[in-house]
C-alpha positions as CSV (number, residue, x, y, z in Angstrom):
1,M,23.5,12.3,17.2
2,D,23.7,8.8,15.8
3,A,21.5,8.3,12.7
4,F,20.5,4.8,13.7
5,R,19.1,6.1,17.0
6,L,17.3,8.8,15.1
7,R,15.7,6.1,12.9
8,M,14.8,4.2,16.1
9,L,13.0,7.3,17.4
10,R,11.2,7.6,14.1
11,E,10.1,4.0,14.4
12,L,8.8,4.6,17.9
13,A,6.7,7.5,16.6
14,D,5.3,5.2,13.9
15,H,4.7,2.0,16.0
16,G,4.0,3.4,19.4
17,T,5.8,0.9,21.6
18,V,9.4,-0.1,22.4
19,A,8.4,-3.8,21.9
20,A,7.2,-3.0,18.3
21,V,10.3,-1.1,17.5
22,A,12.4,-4.0,18.8
23,D,10.4,-6.4,16.6
24,V,10.9,-4.3,13.5
25,L,14.6,-3.8,14.0
26,S,15.3,-7.4,15.2
27,M,16.6,-6.2,18.6
28,T,15.6,-6.8,22.2
29,P,13.3,-4.3,23.9
30,S,16.0,-3.6,26.5
31,A,18.5,-2.8,23.8
32,V,16.1,-0.4,22.2
33,S,15.4,1.3,25.5
34,Q,19.2,1.7,26.1
35,Q,19.7,3.2,22.7
36,L,16.8,5.7,23.2
37,K,18.2,6.7,26.6
38,T,21.6,7.3,24.9
39,L,19.8,9.5,22.3
40,Q,18.1,11.4,25.0
41,R,21.5,12.1,26.6
42,E,22.9,13.2,23.3
43,A,19.9,15.6,22.8
44,G,20.3,17.0,26.3
45,V,16.5,17.1,26.7
46,T,13.7,14.7,27.7
47,L,12.4,13.0,24.6
48,L,10.1,10.4,26.2
49,E,7.8,10.3,29.1
50,P,5.8,7.5,30.8
51,A,2.2,6.9,29.6
52,G,0.9,4.0,31.7
53,R,3.0,1.0,30.8
54,R,4.2,2.6,27.6
55,V,6.1,5.7,26.7
56,R,5.2,8.6,24.5
57,L,7.1,11.4,22.8
58,T,7.4,14.8,24.5
59,D,7.1,18.0,22.5
60,A,10.9,18.0,22.2
61,G,10.7,14.3,21.0
62,R,8.2,15.2,18.3
63,V,10.4,18.1,17.1
64,L,13.4,15.7,16.9
65,V,11.3,13.2,14.9
66,E,10.7,16.0,12.3
67,H,14.4,16.7,12.1
68,A,15.1,12.9,12.0
69,D,12.8,12.7,8.9
70,R,15.0,15.3,7.1
71,V,18.2,13.7,8.2
72,L,17.2,10.2,7.1
73,A,15.9,11.5,3.8
74,A,19.2,13.3,3.3
75,L,21.1,10.1,4.1
76,D,19.0,8.2,1.5
77,R,19.8,10.8,-1.1
78,A,23.5,10.6,-0.2
79,Q,23.4,6.9,-0.7
80,A,21.6,7.4,-4.0
81,D,24.3,9.9,-5.1
82,M,27.0,7.4,-4.2
83,A,25.2,4.6,-5.9
84,S,24.8,6.7,-9.1
85,Y,28.5,6.5,-9.6
86,R,28.1,2.8,-10.4
87,S,27.2,2.3,-14.1
88,T,24.7,-0.5,-13.6
89,A,22.0,-1.0,-11.0
90,R,22.8,-4.1,-8.9
91,G,21.6,-5.7,-5.7
92,R,18.4,-6.7,-4.0
93,V,15.1,-4.8,-3.8
94,T,12.3,-5.9,-1.4
95,V,8.8,-5.2,-2.7
96,S,5.4,-5.6,-0.9
97,L,2.2,-5.7,-3.1
98,F,-1.5,-6.3,-2.3
99,P,-2.5,-9.7,-3.5
100,S,-4.3,-8.8,-6.8
101,G,-1.5,-6.4,-7.6
102,A,1.0,-9.1,-7.0
103,A,-0.9,-11.4,-9.4
104,M,-0.7,-8.8,-12.1
105,L,2.8,-7.3,-11.5
106,L,5.1,-9.5,-9.5
107,A,6.1,-12.3,-11.9
108,P,7.1,-10.0,-14.8
109,L,8.8,-7.7,-12.3
110,I,11.0,-10.4,-11.0
111,V,11.9,-11.7,-14.4
112,N,12.5,-8.3,-16.0
113,A,14.5,-6.9,-13.1
114,R,16.6,-10.1,-12.9
115,A,17.5,-9.7,-16.6
116,R,18.8,-6.2,-15.7
117,G,20.9,-7.3,-12.7
118,V,18.5,-6.6,-9.8
119,E,17.0,-9.3,-7.6
120,V,13.4,-8.6,-6.5
121,I,12.2,-10.3,-3.3
122,G,8.4,-9.9,-3.4
123,R,5.6,-10.5,-0.8
124,D,1.8,-10.3,-1.1
125,I,0.4,-8.6,1.9
126,D,-3.3,-7.6,2.2
127,V,-3.4,-4.4,4.3
128,A,-4.8,-0.9,3.9
129,A,-2.8,1.6,1.9
130,S,-2.5,3.7,5.1
131,Q,-0.2,0.9,6.4
132,A,2.5,1.7,3.8
133,R,4.6,3.8,6.2
134,Q,4.9,0.8,8.6
135,Q,5.6,-1.5,5.7
136,L,8.4,0.7,4.5
137,T,10.4,-0.2,7.6
138,E,10.7,-3.6,6.1
139,F,10.4,-3.1,2.3
140,D,12.1,-0.8,-0.2
141,V,9.0,-0.4,-2.3
142,V,5.3,-0.9,-1.2
143,V,2.7,-1.1,-4.0
144,V,-0.8,-0.1,-2.7
145,H,-4.2,0.5,-4.2
146,R,-6.6,3.2,-3.1
147,D,-10.1,4.5,-4.1
148,D,-9.4,6.9,-7.0
149,R,-11.4,9.5,-5.1
150,D,-8.9,9.3,-2.3
151,T,-6.6,12.2,-3.2
152,G,-5.0,12.6,0.2
153,P,-1.3,13.4,-0.3
154,W,1.5,11.2,1.2
155,E,3.7,12.7,3.9
156,P,6.8,14.6,2.6
157,R,9.0,11.7,3.8
158,F,7.4,9.4,1.2
159,A,7.5,9.5,-2.6
160,S,4.7,7.9,-4.7
161,T,4.7,6.8,-8.4
162,V,1.2,6.3,-9.9
163,L,1.3,3.0,-11.9
164,L,-2.3,2.5,-13.0
165,R,-5.9,3.8,-12.7
166,E,-8.1,0.7,-13.0
167,P,-11.9,0.8,-13.5
168,L,-14.1,-1.3,-11.2
169,D,-16.9,-3.3,-12.8
170,V,-19.9,-5.1,-11.4
171,L,-19.4,-8.9,-11.2
172,L,-22.6,-10.9,-11.8
173,W,-23.5,-14.5,-12.4
174,P,-24.7,-15.7,-15.8
175,G,-28.5,-15.5,-15.8
176,H,-28.6,-12.6,-13.4
177,P,-31.5,-10.3,-14.6
178,L,-29.0,-7.5,-15.3
179,A,-26.4,-9.6,-17.0
180,G,-27.8,-8.9,-20.4
181,R,-27.3,-5.1,-20.1
182,P,-24.1,-3.7,-21.6
183,V,-23.9,-0.9,-19.0
184,L,-25.6,-0.7,-15.6
185,A,-27.0,2.3,-13.7
186,L,-26.3,2.5,-10.0
187,S,-30.0,2.8,-9.2
188,E,-30.6,-0.6,-10.8
189,L,-28.3,-2.1,-8.1
190,A,-29.8,-0.5,-5.1
191,D,-31.7,-3.6,-4.0
192,Q,-28.9,-6.1,-4.6
193,D,-27.0,-8.1,-2.0
194,W,-23.3,-7.2,-2.3
195,I,-20.1,-9.1,-1.5
196,G,-17.8,-6.6,0.2
197,V,-14.3,-6.7,1.8
198,E,-13.0,-5.9,5.3
199,G,-13.3,-2.3,6.4
200,G,-10.4,-0.1,5.5
201,L,-9.4,-2.0,2.3
202,M,-9.8,-0.4,-1.1
203,V,-13.2,-1.9,-2.2
204,D,-14.8,-0.9,1.1
205,D,-13.6,2.7,0.6
206,V,-15.2,2.6,-2.9
207,F,-18.5,1.5,-1.4
208,K,-18.2,4.5,1.1
209,S,-17.6,6.8,-1.9
210,I,-20.7,5.5,-3.6
211,A,-22.8,6.3,-0.5
212,T,-21.2,9.8,-0.1
213,V,-21.7,10.7,-3.8
214,T,-25.1,9.2,-4.5
215,G,-26.7,8.7,-1.1
216,L,-27.3,5.1,-1.9
217,T,-25.7,2.7,0.6
218,P,-24.9,-0.7,-0.9
219,R,-26.3,-3.6,1.2
220,I,-23.2,-5.7,2.0
221,T,-24.1,-9.2,3.2
222,Q,-20.7,-10.9,3.1
223,R,-17.2,-9.6,3.5
224,V,-14.2,-11.5,2.1
225,N,-10.9,-10.2,1.0
226,D,-9.7,-12.8,-1.6
227,F,-11.1,-12.0,-5.1
228,R,-11.1,-15.8,-5.9
229,V,-13.5,-16.3,-2.9
230,V,-15.6,-13.4,-4.2
231,E,-15.9,-15.2,-7.5
232,E,-17.1,-18.4,-5.8
233,L,-19.7,-16.5,-3.8
234,V,-21.0,-14.6,-6.9
235,G,-21.0,-17.9,-8.8
236,A,-23.1,-19.4,-6.1
237,R,-25.5,-16.4,-6.3
238,V,-24.8,-15.2,-2.8
239,G,-24.5,-11.7,-4.1
240,I,-22.9,-9.4,-6.7
241,A,-19.5,-7.6,-6.2
242,L,-17.2,-5.0,-7.4
243,L,-14.1,-6.3,-9.2
244,P,-11.1,-4.4,-10.7
245,R,-11.3,-4.7,-14.5
246,Y,-7.8,-6.3,-15.1
247,V,-8.2,-9.0,-12.4
248,A,-8.3,-12.4,-14.3
249,L,-11.4,-14.5,-13.7
250,A,-11.2,-18.2,-13.0
251,R,-15.0,-18.7,-13.3
252,D,-17.4,-18.0,-16.2
253,L,-19.0,-14.8,-14.7
254,V,-20.2,-11.6,-16.2
255,R,-18.6,-8.2,-15.8
256,R,-20.5,-5.0,-16.5
257,P,-19.4,-1.3,-16.1
258,I,-21.5,1.2,-14.2
259,G,-22.3,4.1,-16.5
260,D,-23.5,6.9,-14.2
261,I,-20.5,7.0,-11.8
262,R,-16.8,6.5,-12.3
263,L,-15.4,3.8,-10.0
264,A,-11.7,3.0,-10.1
265,R,-8.7,2.2,-8.0
266,R,-5.4,3.9,-8.2
267,I,-2.3,1.7,-7.9
268,E,0.8,3.4,-6.6
269,A,4.3,2.4,-5.7
270,V,5.5,4.1,-2.5
271,T,9.1,4.5,-1.3
272,R,10.9,6.6,1.3
273,S,11.7,10.0,0.0
274,G,15.1,10.0,-1.6
275,A,15.2,6.2,-1.9
276,E,13.6,6.3,-5.3
277,A,16.8,7.8,-6.7
278,R,18.9,4.7,-5.9
279,P,19.6,2.9,-9.2
280,A,18.2,-0.5,-8.2
281,I,15.0,1.0,-6.8
282,A,14.7,3.3,-9.8
283,L,14.9,0.3,-12.0
284,V,12.2,-1.5,-10.1
285,L,9.9,1.6,-10.4
286,E,10.6,1.8,-14.1
287,E,9.7,-1.8,-14.6
288,L,6.6,-1.6,-12.5
289,S,5.4,1.4,-14.6
290,A,6.1,-0.4,-17.8
291,I,4.3,-3.6,-16.7
292,A,1.3,-1.6,-15.4
293,A,1.1,0.4,-18.7
294,A,1.0,-2.9,-20.6
295,V,-1.8,-4.2,-18.3
296,G,-3.8,-1.0,-18.9
297,R,-3.5,-1.5,-22.7
């Protein structure tokens, strides 16, 4: 069986439609369909069946996807072994980061990696960490952030490097009744209006954790994803917010920790399993770890 067709089947399992696979692989839908039909002939069994206007995997198709994961991981490891014979990491590595992570990590990553012979092409993309597997069809490394209480493991076909655990503080405007306190209790914030983010993103997951652990559900009155916009709303006294500790502020606002519950985000770099051994990707992971450690200090 052809490895590229196996990867195509894997993409269909991830994305759900032939059109989405065609978009990811820069092919036409008809070309994707022809390649999947060829794979089906090679397998000698039915891999796909109609589901309305779409197709879905049969039981045999799902089993072949599991084998494809192992084959593709083995190919990545084989590429890594061949690359390891070169004395110096070279080439281009594509990296996706969530926006506040890009603000902290991307510039020094590009500069440091370039000095060591690797070109980093970075993008800031604001999606949930659960979308990392789809992003890895386009990027070599995907940097995500999750609620630190989210300990769900990645699938075996992915490898994760924890870069940083970053506390979350409460962001208040100067003159807020609680701004003079060095440490806040969650009960003191029960009646506050909060600035939240879109559902599924890291800060929203933290709010859900607060509700689960304490029984107190924060009253979210606005939802914006850009921390700079959050600053403006807090500065205008629209509400208070949670903000990662190392995010630089543009306005003169007040940060205070919560003393009776640990709130933090975990920043991770995710790759396809086996790809992390390729010298250029290993160098990028090494640089990301070093930069994150410096931020944490």
